[in-house]
Z-matrix of the N, CA and C atoms (Angstrom, degrees):
N
C 1 1.465
C 2 1.528 1 109.21
N 3 1.311 2 115.69 1 129.24
C 4 1.450 3 120.26 2 179.15
C 5 1.526 4 110.64 3 -81.09
N 6 1.337 5 115.12 4 168.34
C 7 1.465 6 119.47 5 179.08
C 8 1.520 7 111.30 6 -60.84
N 9 1.353 8 116.80 7 -41.68
C 10 1.465 9 120.52 8 179.59
C 11 1.525 10 111.19 9 -63.00
N 12 1.341 11 116.28 10 -38.84
C 13 1.471 12 119.51 11 178.01
C 14 1.519 13 110.95 12 -63.76
N 15 1.342 14 116.19 13 -40.50
C 16 1.455 15 120.35 14 179.21
C 17 1.525 16 111.29 15 -63.64
N 18 1.337 17 116.55 16 -42.56
C 19 1.465 18 120.53 17 179.17
C 20 1.519 19 110.15 18 -63.54
N 21 1.335 20 117.09 19 -44.20
C 22 1.462 21 120.66 20 178.93
C 23 1.524 22 111.19 21 -60.26
N 24 1.346 23 116.46 22 -36.74
C 25 1.452 24 120.36 23 179.02
C 26 1.523 25 111.44 24 -68.84
N 27 1.318 26 116.06 25 -40.87
C 28 1.457 27 120.02 26 -177.30
C 29 1.519 28 112.07 27 -67.95
N 30 1.347 29 117.35 28 -39.36
C 31 1.463 30 118.78 29 -175.70
C 32 1.514 31 112.37 30 -77.28
N 33 1.330 32 118.12 31 -4.90
C 34 1.453 33 119.90 32 174.86
C 35 1.526 34 111.67 33 -74.14
N 36 1.327 35 115.78 34 -14.01
C 37 1.460 36 120.59 35 177.42
C 38 1.533 37 109.28 36 -68.13
N 39 1.306 38 117.05 37 130.83
C 40 1.464 39 121.06 38 -178.79
C 41 1.519 40 112.12 39 -64.46
N 42 1.334 41 116.27 40 -17.85
C 43 1.458 42 119.58 41 -179.43
C 44 1.515 43 112.49 42 -82.86
N 45 1.322 44 116.57 43 -7.84
C 46 1.461 45 119.21 44 -179.33
C 47 1.528 46 110.21 45 -64.56
N 48 1.325 47 115.72 46 139.68
C 49 1.463 48 120.22 47 179.78
C 50 1.522 49 110.12 48 -65.81
N 51 1.302 50 114.82 49 134.12
C 52 1.453 51 119.58 50 178.62
C 53 1.527 52 109.83 51 -88.00
N 54 1.335 53 117.41 52 145.39
C 55 1.457 54 119.38 53 178.90
C 56 1.528 55 111.64 54 -60.03
N 57 1.318 56 115.58 55 149.29
C 58 1.455 57 120.99 56 178.53
C 59 1.533 58 108.35 57 -84.01
N 60 1.338 59 116.21 58 86.60
C 61 1.454 60 120.43 59 -174.61
C 62 1.528 61 111.95 60 -66.00
N 63 1.318 62 117.64 61 -26.66
C 64 1.458 63 119.93 62 -179.04
C 65 1.521 64 110.16 63 -61.06
N 66 1.327 65 117.50 64 -36.54
C 67 1.470 66 120.64 65 178.61
C 68 1.523 67 110.60 66 -66.83
N 69 1.321 68 116.36 67 -37.31
C 70 1.461 69 121.12 68 179.28
C 71 1.526 70 110.81 69 -66.46
N 72 1.325 71 116.18 70 -44.96
C 73 1.461 72 119.42 71 179.79
C 74 1.536 73 111.13 72 -69.02
N 75 1.318 74 116.32 73 -32.14
C 76 1.461 75 119.35 74 174.28
C 77 1.520 76 111.48 75 -64.12
N 78 1.331 77 115.90 76 -38.39
C 79 1.463 78 120.21 77 177.36
C 80 1.526 79 110.65 78 -66.00
N 81 1.336 80 116.99 79 -38.43
C 82 1.464 81 120.06 80 177.35
C 83 1.516 82 111.08 81 -62.87
N 84 1.328 83 116.63 82 -41.95
C 85 1.459 84 120.45 83 178.35
C 86 1.527 85 110.49 84 -62.84
N 87 1.328 86 116.30 85 -41.40
C 88 1.461 87 120.41 86 177.77
C 89 1.529 88 110.89 87 -62.73
N 90 1.333 89 115.85 88 -42.76
C 91 1.462 90 119.66 89 178.58
C 92 1.514 91 112.12 90 -63.76
N 93 1.335 92 117.09 91 -38.02
C 94 1.462 93 120.73 92 177.84
C 95 1.523 94 110.60 93 -64.98
N 96 1.326 95 116.83 94 -43.59
C 97 1.467 96 120.47 95 179.00
C 98 1.523 97 110.22 96 -61.29
N 99 1.341 98 116.79 97 -41.88
C 100 1.464 99 120.38 98 178.76
C 101 1.522 100 110.75 99 -62.01
N 102 1.334 101 117.34 100 -42.99
C 103 1.461 102 120.76 101 179.04
C 104 1.523 103 111.13 102 -65.23
N 105 1.332 104 117.39 103 -38.02
C 106 1.463 105 121.10 104 177.94
C 107 1.523 106 110.80 105 -65.27
N 108 1.323 107 116.59 106 -40.87
C 109 1.470 108 120.19 107 179.02
C 110 1.522 109 110.34 108 -64.08
N 111 1.328 110 116.97 109 -44.70
C 112 1.464 111 120.28 110 178.89
C 113 1.528 112 110.85 111 -62.44
N 114 1.325 113 116.24 112 -44.54
C 115 1.460 114 119.70 113 -179.48
C 116 1.520 115 111.38 114 -64.63
N 117 1.328 116 116.92 115 -47.80
C 118 1.454 117 120.23 116 -178.54
C 119 1.516 118 113.22 117 -65.54
N 120 1.349 119 116.09 118 -37.58
C 121 1.464 120 120.09 119 -176.51
C 122 1.521 121 112.39 120 -77.36
N 123 1.322 122 116.52 121 -45.50
C 124 1.469 123 120.57 122 -173.17
C 125 1.526 124 113.27 123 -90.41
N 126 1.318 125 117.31 124 -30.55
C 127 1.466 126 120.17 125 -175.12
C 128 1.524 127 112.80 126 -114.16
N 129 1.319 128 116.60 127 -37.74
C 130 1.451 129 121.08 128 -176.31
C 131 1.520 130 111.63 129 90.07
N 132 1.325 131 115.76 130 148.89
C 133 1.458 132 121.52 131 178.16
C 134 1.532 133 110.32 132 -91.91
N 135 1.299 134 114.69 133 159.76
C 136 1.455 135 120.28 134 176.10
C 137 1.535 136 110.06 135 -69.63
N 138 1.335 137 117.84 136 160.89
C 139 1.478 138 119.81 137 178.31
C 140 1.523 139 111.62 138 -56.11
N 141 1.307 140 115.67 139 151.48
C 142 1.459 141 121.18 140 -176.32
C 143 1.524 142 113.55 141 -54.16
N 144 1.346 143 119.86 142 -44.59
C 145 1.474 144 118.43 143 178.35
C 146 1.527 145 113.07 144 -57.80
N 147 1.327 146 116.69 145 -36.85
C 148 1.462 147 119.66 146 179.48
C 149 1.523 148 110.63 147 -69.52
N 150 1.336 149 117.05 148 -37.58
C 151 1.464 150 120.55 149 -179.56
C 152 1.520 151 111.51 150 -65.61
N 153 1.319 152 116.29 151 -26.65
C 154 1.468 153 120.18 152 -179.19
C 155 1.525 154 112.58 153 -90.25
N 156 1.313 155 117.33 154 2.32
C 157 1.458 156 120.46 155 -176.99
C 158 1.523 157 110.90 156 -75.21
N 159 1.306 158 115.98 157 159.12
C 160 1.461 159 121.46 158 179.50
C 161 1.521 160 111.16 159 -66.29
N 162 1.337 161 116.82 160 -28.76
C 163 1.468 162 119.93 161 179.67
C 164 1.524 163 111.32 162 -65.35
N 165 1.329 164 116.43 163 -42.89
C 166 1.467 165 119.87 164 179.40
C 167 1.527 166 110.21 165 -69.64
N 168 1.311 167 116.95 166 -38.80
C 169 1.468 168 120.13 167 176.77
C 170 1.527 169 110.43 168 -60.70
N 171 1.326 170 116.68 169 -43.01
C 172 1.464 171 120.59 170 178.20
C 173 1.520 172 111.03 171 -64.39
N 174 1.335 173 116.43 172 -37.92
C 175 1.464 174 120.10 173 179.17
C 176 1.524 175 110.97 174 -66.00
N 177 1.319 176 117.04 175 -42.26
C 178 1.457 177 120.42 176 177.47
C 179 1.535 178 111.12 177 -66.32
N 180 1.315 179 116.45 178 -36.68
C 181 1.468 180 119.77 179 176.02
C 182 1.519 181 110.26 180 -60.06
N 183 1.309 182 116.61 181 -39.37
C 184 1.469 183 121.59 182 179.50
C 185 1.531 184 110.77 183 -64.73
N 186 1.337 185 117.34 184 -48.73
C 187 1.468 186 119.72 185 -177.35
C 188 1.526 187 111.49 186 -68.48
N 189 1.336 188 116.54 187 -38.95
C 190 1.469 189 119.13 188 178.15
C 191 1.533 190 110.27 189 -66.39
N 192 1.320 191 117.49 190 -33.50
C 193 1.467 192 120.44 191 177.67
C 194 1.522 193 110.97 192 -64.56
N 195 1.325 194 116.67 193 -36.78
C 196 1.467 195 119.35 194 174.77
C 197 1.523 196 109.93 195 -60.27
N 198 1.330 197 116.23 196 -44.41
C 199 1.467 198 120.29 197 178.37
C 200 1.520 199 110.97 198 -61.44
N 201 1.322 200 117.49 199 -43.23
C 202 1.455 201 120.99 200 -179.91
C 203 1.526 202 111.92 201 -64.67
N 204 1.317 203 116.98 202 -28.04
C 205 1.461 204 119.85 203 175.92
C 206 1.525 205 111.45 204 -72.12
N 207 1.325 206 115.86 205 -31.56
C 208 1.465 207 120.47 206 -175.58
C 209 1.521 208 111.90 207 -81.24
N 210 1.331 209 117.43 208 -35.23
C 211 1.460 210 121.04 209 -173.45
C 212 1.527 211 113.19 210 -56.09
N 213 1.352 212 120.27 211 -46.04
C 214 1.474 213 118.34 212 178.33
C 215 1.526 214 112.86 213 -59.04
N 216 1.330 215 116.74 214 -38.71
C 217 1.463 216 119.75 215 178.33
C 218 1.525 217 110.90 216 -66.41
N 219 1.333 218 116.50 217 -39.33
C 220 1.462 219 120.00 218 178.47
C 221 1.521 220 110.80 219 -64.19
N 222 1.325 221 117.22 220 -45.98
C 223 1.462 222 120.51 221 178.91
C 224 1.525 223 110.92 222 -63.70
N 225 1.324 224 115.82 223 -35.90
C 226 1.468 225 120.33 224 178.12
C 227 1.527 226 110.61 225 -64.34
N 228 1.322 227 117.66 226 -38.88
C 229 1.460 228 121.00 227 -179.77
C 230 1.525 229 112.30 228 -72.68
N 231 1.338 230 116.05 229 -23.58
C 232 1.456 231 119.06 230 178.06
C 233 1.520 232 112.08 231 -83.21
N 234 1.316 233 116.74 232 -17.65
C 235 1.459 234 120.43 233 178.78
C 236 1.513 235 108.99 234 -138.70
N 237 1.339 236 118.34 235 88.72
C 238 1.466 237 120.86 236 179.81
C 239 1.520 238 110.73 237 -56.06
N 240 1.318 239 114.58 238 138.03
C 241 1.446 240 119.89 239 179.44
C 242 1.512 241 114.07 240 97.31
N 243 1.360 242 117.50 241 -11.68
C 244 1.459 243 119.67 242 178.79
C 245 1.517 244 109.99 243 -84.14
N 246 1.308 245 116.53 244 156.85
C 247 1.459 246 121.75 245 -177.82
C 248 1.520 247 110.01 246 -106.84
N 249 1.331 248 115.67 247 145.62
C 250 1.458 249 120.41 248 -179.05
C 251 1.518 250 111.36 249 -76.50
N 252 1.327 251 118.35 250 -26.37
C 253 1.457 252 120.93 251 -179.15
C 254 1.514 253 111.69 252 82.72
N 255 1.329 254 114.78 253 -176.82
C 256 1.464 255 119.70 254 -175.68
C 257 1.522 256 112.95 255 -90.95
N 258 1.322 257 118.80 256 -12.47
C 259 1.458 258 120.24 257 -173.13
C 260 1.526 259 113.09 258 -67.16
N 261 1.342 260 116.39 259 -19.08
C 262 1.459 261 118.08 260 178.78
C 263 1.524 262 111.41 261 -64.19
N 264 1.324 263 117.48 262 -17.04
C 265 1.460 264 120.20 263 179.38
C 266 1.528 265 111.96 264 -69.98
N 267 1.329 266 118.14 265 -27.35
C 268 1.457 267 120.82 266 -176.70
C 269 1.527 268 112.29 267 -63.32
N 270 1.341 269 120.34 268 -53.43
C 271 1.468 270 118.62 269 176.49
C 272 1.518 271 112.59 270 -66.50
N 273 1.335 272 117.18 271 -27.49
C 274 1.459 273 119.54 272 176.80
C 275 1.523 274 110.22 273 -60.28
N 276 1.309 275 116.56 274 -36.67
C 277 1.464 276 120.83 275 178.97
C 278 1.530 277 110.14 276 -61.53
N 279 1.333 278 116.64 277 -40.04
C 280 1.463 279 119.95 278 179.88
C 281 1.521 280 110.82 279 -65.78
N 282 1.337 281 116.75 280 -43.28
C 283 1.463 282 120.53 281 179.82
C 284 1.530 283 110.44 282 -63.97
N 285 1.312 284 116.67 283 -43.99
C 286 1.466 285 120.14 284 178.40
C 287 1.525 286 110.21 285 -63.99
N 288 1.332 287 116.60 286 -38.98
C 289 1.465 288 119.74 287 177.82
C 290 1.522 289 110.81 288 -61.98
N 291 1.334 290 116.86 289 -37.76
C 292 1.456 291 120.10 290 176.66
C 293 1.516 292 112.02 291 -63.54
N 294 1.327 293 115.83 292 -40.91
C 295 1.461 294 119.87 293 177.85
C 296 1.530 295 110.93 294 -64.65
N 297 1.323 296 116.69 295 -41.38
C 298 1.461 297 120.19 296 178.77
C 299 1.528 298 111.09 297 -66.12
N 300 1.332 299 116.66 298 -39.38
C 301 1.460 300 120.03 299 177.74
C 302 1.524 301 110.84 300 -62.67
N 303 1.324 302 116.79 301 -36.11
C 304 1.458 303 120.44 302 176.73
C 305 1.522 304 110.77 303 -64.59
N 306 1.320 305 116.24 304 -42.66
C 307 1.462 306 119.84 305 178.83
C 308 1.521 307 111.23 306 -62.76
N 309 1.335 308 116.25 307 -41.03
C 310 1.462 309 120.13 308 178.32
C 311 1.525 310 110.35 309 -64.98
N 312 1.343 311 116.30 310 -39.53
C 313 1.454 312 120.38 311 179.77
C 314 1.526 313 111.23 312 -61.15
N 315 1.317 314 116.13 313 -44.48
C 316 1.459 315 119.92 314 178.91
C 317 1.519 316 110.69 315 -66.56
N 318 1.317 317 115.53 316 -37.50
C 319 1.468 318 120.19 317 -179.95
C 320 1.527 319 111.56 318 -64.63
N 321 1.317 320 116.52 319 -41.64
C 322 1.466 321 120.44 320 -177.28
C 323 1.524 322 112.66 321 -82.74
N 324 1.317 323 115.91 322 -24.95
C 325 1.470 324 119.56 323 -179.82
C 326 1.519 325 109.03 324 -136.06
N 327 1.323 326 118.18 325 78.03
C 328 1.470 327 121.95 326 -175.77
C 329 1.524 328 113.37 327 -59.35
N 330 1.341 329 117.46 328 -20.63
C 331 1.452 330 119.85 329 -177.64
C 332 1.527 331 112.52 330 -82.58
N 333 1.331 332 117.79 331 -1.43
C 334 1.459 333 120.27 332 -179.06
C 335 1.521 334 110.05 333 -60.39
N 336 1.327 335 115.92 334 138.00
C 337 1.468 336 121.55 335 -175.79
C 338 1.530 337 110.26 336 -87.03
N 339 1.326 338 115.47 337 125.09
C 340 1.464 339 120.06 338 175.72
C 341 1.520 340 110.07 339 -80.06
N 342 1.335 341 116.24 340 -44.79
C 343 1.464 342 120.70 341 178.99
C 344 1.526 343 109.85 342 -90.55
N 345 1.335 344 115.15 343 131.35
C 346 1.457 345 120.32 344 179.33
C 347 1.520 346 108.83 345 -131.88
N 348 1.314 347 118.12 346 158.00
C 349 1.472 348 120.24 347 -174.60
C 350 1.522 349 114.35 348 -57.79
N 351 1.340 350 117.56 349 -28.42
C 352 1.467 351 119.44 350 -175.73
C 353 1.528 352 113.37 351 -91.51
N 354 1.330 353 117.90 352 7.11
C 355 1.464 354 120.47 353 -179.04
C 356 1.534 355 111.94 354 -60.96
N 357 1.354 356 119.88 355 -49.22
C 358 1.479 357 118.61 356 178.77
C 359 1.521 358 112.23 357 -58.58
N 360 1.331 359 116.43 358 -36.43
C 361 1.466 360 120.30 359 179.02
C 362 1.517 361 110.34 360 -63.06
N 363 1.328 362 116.64 361 -44.30
C 364 1.464 363 121.47 362 179.04
C 365 1.526 364 110.88 363 -61.75
N 366 1.333 365 116.34 364 -44.63
C 367 1.466 366 120.52 365 -177.55
C 368 1.528 367 112.02 366 -67.82
N 369 1.326 368 117.12 367 -23.02
C 370 1.467 369 120.29 368 -179.89
C 371 1.525 370 111.78 369 -91.79
N 372 1.342 371 116.90 370 -41.07
C 373 1.461 372 120.24 371 -172.21
C 374 1.526 373 111.95 372 -71.78
N 375 1.316 374 117.77 373 -42.11
C 376 1.469 375 119.35 374 -177.90
C 377 1.535 376 111.32 375 -60.33
N 378 1.351 377 120.31 376 -49.81
C 379 1.473 378 118.48 377 176.16
C 380 1.523 379 112.86 378 -63.81
N 381 1.349 380 117.19 379 -36.59
C 382 1.466 381 119.96 380 -179.02
C 383 1.524 382 111.24 381 -64.82
N 384 1.318 383 116.83 382 -45.76
C 385 1.464 384 120.30 383 -179.18
C 386 1.527 385 112.22 384 -74.36
N 387 1.329 386 117.46 385 -8.10
C 388 1.464 387 120.23 386 177.77
C 389 1.528 388 112.46 387 -85.82
N 390 1.330 389 117.07 388 -9.18
C 391 1.471 390 120.48 389 -175.39
C 392 1.527 391 112.44 390 -60.70
N 393 1.357 392 120.05 391 -47.10
C 394 1.475 393 117.89 392 177.42
C 395 1.520 394 112.85 393 -58.78
N 396 1.332 395 117.49 394 -42.36
C 397 1.462 396 120.06 395 177.79
C 398 1.524 397 110.78 396 -62.91
N 399 1.328 398 116.61 397 -40.84
C 400 1.466 399 120.62 398 178.57
C 401 1.519 400 110.83 399 -57.85
N 402 1.322 401 116.64 400 -42.83
C 403 1.467 402 120.47 401 -177.41
C 404 1.532 403 111.75 402 -67.42
N 405 1.334 404 117.16 403 -47.42
C 406 1.466 405 118.89 404 -175.92
C 407 1.524 406 111.50 405 -72.74
N 408 1.343 407 117.62 406 -36.78
C 409 1.468 408 119.39 407 178.17
C 410 1.520 409 110.20 408 -68.98
N 411 1.322 410 117.18 409 -39.29
C 412 1.461 411 120.36 410 178.24
C 413 1.519 412 110.91 411 -62.50
N 414 1.317 413 117.30 412 -39.02
C 415 1.466 414 120.14 413 178.45
C 416 1.524 415 110.55 414 -63.98
N 417 1.338 416 117.13 415 -44.55
C 418 1.461 417 119.97 416 178.73
C 419 1.519 418 111.02 417 -65.28
N 420 1.329 419 116.97 418 -38.54
C 421 1.466 420 120.42 419 179.73
C 422 1.521 421 111.24 420 -68.94
N 423 1.321 422 116.96 421 -37.51
C 424 1.475 423 120.29 422 -178.89
C 425 1.525 424 111.23 423 -63.43
N 426 1.320 425 117.08 424 -35.53
C 427 1.461 426 120.38 425 -179.97
C 428 1.528 427 112.09 426 -67.01
N 429 1.344 428 116.80 427 -15.38
C 430 1.457 429 120.56 428 178.37
C 431 1.529 430 111.73 429 -97.47
N 432 1.342 431 115.99 430 8.19
C 433 1.467 432 122.36 431 171.44
C 434 1.525 433 113.56 432 58.11
N 435 1.340 434 118.36 433 61.98
C 436 1.470 435 119.70 434 175.57
C 437 1.517 436 110.64 435 -66.38
N 438 1.314 437 116.61 436 153.32
C 439 1.463 438 120.94 437 -177.83
C 440 1.524 439 113.15 438 -106.53
N 441 1.321 440 117.76 439 -33.44
C 442 1.470 441 121.10 440 179.12
C 443 1.531 442 107.72 441 -101.18
N 444 1.332 443 115.66 442 85.89
C 445 1.455 444 120.40 443 -168.48
C 446 1.532 445 114.10 444 -65.11
N 447 1.345 446 120.69 445 -43.24
C 448 1.470 447 118.48 446 178.23
C 449 1.522 448 112.49 447 -62.12
N 450 1.342 449 117.10 448 -42.31
C 451 1.466 450 119.69 449 179.23
C 452 1.527 451 111.38 450 -67.00
N 453 1.327 452 116.09 451 -41.42
C 454 1.461 453 119.55 452 177.17
C 455 1.522 454 110.47 453 -63.98
N 456 1.328 455 116.72 454 -40.01
C 457 1.457 456 120.46 455 177.64
C 458 1.514 457 112.06 456 -62.89
N 459 1.328 458 116.65 457 -39.37
C 460 1.465 459 120.73 458 176.87
C 461 1.526 460 110.34 459 -62.33
N 462 1.323 461 117.00 460 -44.15
C 463 1.464 462 120.39 461 179.15
C 464 1.519 463 111.62 462 -63.92
N 465 1.327 464 116.95 463 -41.89
C 466 1.466 465 121.10 464 178.19
C 467 1.525 466 110.12 465 -62.40
N 468 1.333 467 116.22 466 -43.77
C 469 1.459 468 119.92 467 -179.98
C 470 1.520 469 112.53 468 -64.13
N 471 1.326 470 116.74 469 -42.02
C 472 1.466 471 119.93 470 178.81
C 473 1.528 472 111.39 471 -65.08
N 474 1.338 473 116.29 472 -41.70
C 475 1.463 474 119.69 473 177.62
C 476 1.528 475 110.71 474 -62.45
N 477 1.324 476 116.51 475 -41.96
C 478 1.466 477 120.54 476 178.96
C 479 1.522 478 110.66 477 -64.19
N 480 1.332 479 116.41 478 -41.21
C 481 1.457 480 119.92 479 178.80
C 482 1.522 481 112.22 480 -64.56
N 483 1.332 482 117.02 481 -38.97
C 484 1.464 483 120.28 482 178.44
C 485 1.530 484 110.93 483 -65.91
N 486 1.329 485 117.27 484 -38.58
C 487 1.464 486 120.54 485 177.08
C 488 1.525 487 110.55 486 -64.85
N 489 1.327 488 115.90 487 -43.78
C 490 1.461 489 120.48 488 178.94
C 491 1.524 490 110.98 489 -64.08
N 492 1.339 491 116.69 490 -40.62
C 493 1.464 492 120.50 491 178.67
C 494 1.526 493 110.87 492 -63.28
N 495 1.337 494 117.14 493 -36.05
C 496 1.465 495 120.41 494 178.14
C 497 1.521 496 110.96 495 -64.27
N 498 1.331 497 116.30 496 -40.20
C 499 1.470 498 119.66 497 178.00
C 500 1.521 499 110.73 498 -69.70
N 501 1.333 500 116.44 499 -43.63
C 502 1.467 501 120.36 500 -178.49
C 503 1.528 502 111.17 501 -65.21
N 504 1.317 503 117.09 502 -28.39
C 505 1.464 504 120.91 503 179.86
C 506 1.519 505 111.72 504 -60.52
N 507 1.324 506 117.92 505 -24.83
C 508 1.462 507 121.07 506 179.77
C 509 1.525 508 111.80 507 -77.03
N 510 1.330 509 116.58 508 -11.16
C 511 1.470 510 121.51 509 175.91
C 512 1.523 511 111.76 510 -106.33
N 513 1.313 512 116.76 511 -36.87
C 514 1.457 513 122.34 512 -172.94
C 515 1.533 514 111.03 513 -61.05
N 516 1.344 515 117.82 514 129.12
C 517 1.471 516 120.15 515 -179.51
C 518 1.522 517 113.72 516 -83.31
N 519 1.328 518 117.25 517 -6.90
C 520 1.462 519 120.87 518 -177.86
C 521 1.522 520 109.34 519 -92.06
N 522 1.321 521 116.10 520 120.45
C 523 1.459 522 121.00 521 -176.83
C 524 1.521 523 113.97 522 -113.96
N 525 1.332 524 117.73 523 -8.94
C 526 1.463 525 118.29 524 -172.66
C 527 1.522 526 111.00 525 -72.84
N 528 1.319 527 118.38 526 148.34
C 529 1.471 528 122.53 527 -176.42
C 530 1.519 529 113.52 528 -58.79
N 531 1.332 530 117.45 529 -34.41
C 532 1.459 531 119.85 530 -178.64
C 533 1.521 532 111.15 531 -60.00
N 534 1.326 533 116.10 532 -43.85
C 535 1.468 534 119.81 533 179.88
C 536 1.524 535 110.87 534 -64.60
N 537 1.324 536 117.26 535 -40.77
C 538 1.465 537 120.57 536 -179.15
C 539 1.524 538 111.30 537 -61.89
N 540 1.322 539 115.83 538 -50.27
C 541 1.464 540 119.92 539 -176.62
C 542 1.523 541 111.05 540 -68.51
N 543 1.341 542 116.57 541 -39.75
C 544 1.457 543 120.54 542 -173.68
C 545 1.516 544 112.95 543 -74.47
N 546 1.352 545 117.59 544 -34.05
C 547 1.462 546 119.02 545 -172.41
C 548 1.521 547 114.52 546 -121.63
N 549 1.317 548 119.58 547 -31.91
C 550 1.460 549 119.29 548 177.78
C 551 1.526 550 110.90 549 -66.85
N 552 1.324 551 116.24 550 -43.40
C 553 1.468 552 118.89 551 -179.71
C 554 1.525 553 112.11 552 -60.96
N 555 1.358 554 120.64 553 -47.54
C 556 1.469 555 119.18 554 176.40
C 557 1.523 556 113.06 555 -60.79
N 558 1.345 557 117.46 556 -36.43
C 559 1.462 558 120.16 557 178.85
C 560 1.523 559 110.96 558 -62.77
N 561 1.334 560 116.35 559 -42.61
C 562 1.469 561 120.39 560 177.11
C 563 1.523 562 110.25 561 -65.98
N 564 1.326 563 116.70 562 -37.48
C 565 1.463 564 120.59 563 178.60
C 566 1.525 565 111.09 564 -64.03
N 567 1.336 566 117.46 565 -37.60
C 568 1.467 567 120.23 566 176.27
C 569 1.524 568 109.86 567 -60.24
N 570 1.322 569 116.66 568 -43.15
C 571 1.465 570 119.68 569 176.67
C 572 1.523 571 111.01 570 -61.14
N 573 1.337 572 116.45 571 -38.93
C 574 1.459 573 120.06 572 177.67
C 575 1.519 574 112.34 573 -63.34
N 576 1.322 575 116.85 574 -40.64
C 577 1.461 576 120.19 575 179.09
C 578 1.522 577 110.98 576 -66.73
N 579 1.337 578 116.51 577 -36.28
C 580 1.467 579 119.57 578 175.54
C 581 1.523 580 109.80 579 -62.91
N 582 1.325 581 116.04 580 -44.00
C 583 1.459 582 119.64 581 178.42
C 584 1.517 583 112.46 582 -63.21
N 585 1.325 584 116.65 583 -38.66
C 586 1.470 585 119.67 584 179.77
C 587 1.522 586 110.96 585 -68.08
N 588 1.321 587 116.60 586 -36.00
C 589 1.462 588 120.32 587 179.18
C 590 1.522 589 111.54 588 -69.43
N 591 1.327 590 116.21 589 -42.02
C 592 1.466 591 120.28 590 -177.06
C 593 1.521 592 112.68 591 -89.55
N 594 1.337 593 116.78 592 -10.70
C 595 1.458 594 120.82 593 -175.33
C 596 1.510 595 115.15 594 -52.97
N 597 1.343 596 118.50 595 -51.95
C 598 1.468 597 118.46 596 -178.57
C 599 1.507 598 113.79 597 -57.97
N 600 1.329 599 117.81 598 -26.47
C 601 1.472 600 120.19 599 179.07
C 602 1.533 601 111.46 600 -87.68
N 603 1.333 602 116.84 601 -43.03
C 604 1.464 603 119.99 602 -176.59
C 605 1.525 604 112.57 603 -73.05
N 606 1.344 605 116.27 604 -30.45
C 607 1.466 606 120.39 605 -172.80
C 608 1.527 607 112.94 606 -100.53
N 609 1.313 608 117.18 607 -1.33
C 610 1.474 609 119.54 608 -178.30
C 611 1.521 610 110.08 609 -63.42
N 612 1.330 611 117.20 610 139.81
C 613 1.466 612 122.11 611 -178.60
C 614 1.532 613 109.88 612 -138.12
């Protein structure tokens, strides 16, 4: 029996202490506020009428759905042996719908540009603005004694990237589904890779 198998066996006991998820969600809220402050201060938000548009609401739904997909995996990494459940399928539907909408957009308008001048900026700013969230979420996760540090770090990084993408969406002028799927997802993935790289150090206890 490996160490991981032993841990999984031990946490199946109903008497095992459950992680304090409220602290984790509080850290996520703090990380989101930090990303909003950075976005508003350094980049600025779009005009109020644009923020209230259906396009921005759809964009935020997309980024929040990414976060909702990551949270079950993060909670699973903080408590070996726990199950994610079926609810993770709901945000997955939104992400898949975004991908399908992008395909339809390209199909109906083949001349649509995939590469745009602000793509490098998007790929750099979202991971950069996710750093405060990464730090506070990692601290909250470390206090819950995760065992699979690289996987937990990846989950923390992805969650931080999704929070940062949600804040950046309030500045980004691109609302079409193709741009979201093509560039927001890689930007969040970069944040995840940063979290996976730093995870063993940030989450060690």
